[in-house]
C-alpha angles and dihedrals in degrees: 000000000000090000091059093047092056100037110136128220113231116243089231090056092049090053091045090054090060090063096062105112096224093048102035122114121215116256108225110130129105132196089265091053091051093048090050090050090051095048090043095057099037099051105070136110090330095078094041099044115013094056093069096035094055094041091054099041108028120013115009114209089343087077083102088067090049090056089051091051092049089045091053091052090051090044092057089051091044091058089056093045090050092056093048096044092052093044098043104030094184131123116262104063112207091009093059092041091052092049089056095048116018102029143251102300095048088046091052092049094050090046090050088049092051093049089057094042096052095039094053091040092054093046095046093049091046090055090049090050090051090054093054092047093049089051092052091047091050090053088053091051096254114125126189118219111264091241090060098047099065093249101113107248129207091291091060090240120117127174122167098224094179094054092048093046092051092054092048093049091049089048090058091049091052092049091052093059149291095257091057089048089051092050093049090047093049093055094046094044090051090056092045095049090046090056091049091050090050089055092050098044098039093040092052089069091059098048117127117199093216090065089069093061114133096021090191106031119215114280119258134177115268116266113227110264095007096103144344111321113214112199091160091059091049092047096048101036105023088236126128113211116241136210112234123358122083094301089049087067090062091046087052091049089059088055099044090048084086087069092061098048111123109044088104088062087075088070091061089068094058093109092054094051120106095219107013095169090063104024104043095066090045093050096045099043095035096054092046093050093049094049095045090053092050093047093051092046093050093048092050092049098046094048088048093051096052134016108265092235090058098048116117120237101215099049109003098163095047093044092047089059090047089052090056092050099259107110093159090079090059091070092048091052093049090050091049091050093051093047092044095054090059092070092042089059093044096052096042089052089048091053094050095049092050093051091047090048092051093049090049093050088055091052095244086115124029111296088225088084096055096067111109124218110270093227108027096035091220128130091255098166098060089036092058094041095049093040092056093044093049092045089056091044092050092046097054104031136052090200091200093144093049097050092093089061086071089059098048090045092055093048091049089054090050091055093049095047093049092051090046092057091056093046096047091048087057100041099037109026088151095067115113108245116195089188124030124198105238124241097014124216094020098059094047091046090051089049091053093048094046092049092047090050092055090045090055089055090063121096120271090239089063091054090051093051090046091051092051092052091048090050090054088050092055090052093050091049095052093042097047119352100057095052094044098044111133090211090054093049091048090053091049091050089050092052092049 
């Protein structure tokens, strides 16, 4: 039985499956499209909100170093993703990579994990987008009824109509084709990056050197509720995390990691890329480098504009400009945040549908969902199904307590992909690799350790919820996936 649970799918077979007419996605993306997708999904509320929150509660002006630490962790993972995406240019990202290296059961588990990660991520961001839009509408004198803003009105009914509508509109765009999605994303990302550059350039004129003193504030014990509590770290290492000080930078890195979630979504579009061997590494590494640079620059500017202890948590960038006597920029920043979240939702939804599609094509989910649209060549069935489900989820639930599941799911995928690179190098050294992760196995091992460290900094409640979702995944696999696996049926046919 164990041999069937860990049977691997040959890379050549995965690539061959992409050539079946009914299950083949259209190749239309370039390196620029992939980079835009990466920037589009990474730059979201993180840069507009987390910068001030972490500076005030965890790291002070040294929050810039926390962004660098988190960027390095993502960079280690990105090097592993780049090798896999260029070697196995098939939809599914970490799921497909795991199937080729670790085996069917680990692949199923990581796929199940990604479905949750992208679904919750899309819903949470849609709710955040709705909040920004409602704020802009309120400023214009237009007020939505309480029952349609997800805030439980007098009737006791609350449905966030804006969040649900956004998901449904983006679902239609994804069904119509990847190139249209790329064009929409390009326009929105251009606006979003322009707003971020305005913050950096304009804010630089209001920087006061004294606000950087001390750059690394003196360490102090964490205050309950002020930041991520890490009982697992304390249990395993006998170390209580601190706010501020050198160790506060690492605590802060665990928080700002939320701001980097999404670059791995680029890998899910490998099958729809014209030249994946060349363009996937460029898209993955390029988008991560651009976003890390912007994050560091914004954090340096905002902590220079206003003393870190005085920064607001809800809207630190906007309020920093207000504090310097320039409230006009607050509206620009709110507009940029609302526009920016649109692409985050779009690309997270894209990532989820591609993972679901890949699992369906392998028979681990019903094959009904792996049929592409005859005209648009997109996986329209899972896109419509997941779009409707997530729209309902976003409409009825704020999901604030579940948001951290997105983080732990991403880090878990990082660990699996890094291990997969080492294993596939050993089992299939003959595979042509357009991009090779440097210093194997050291870089993948560092990636595993760094990801595990950030996972340990997450609350115990998050681990419990994650464990429950994984347990459900095991049940679904043994009830349906294992008996319907195409790979399993091909092996049985070969034996017979």
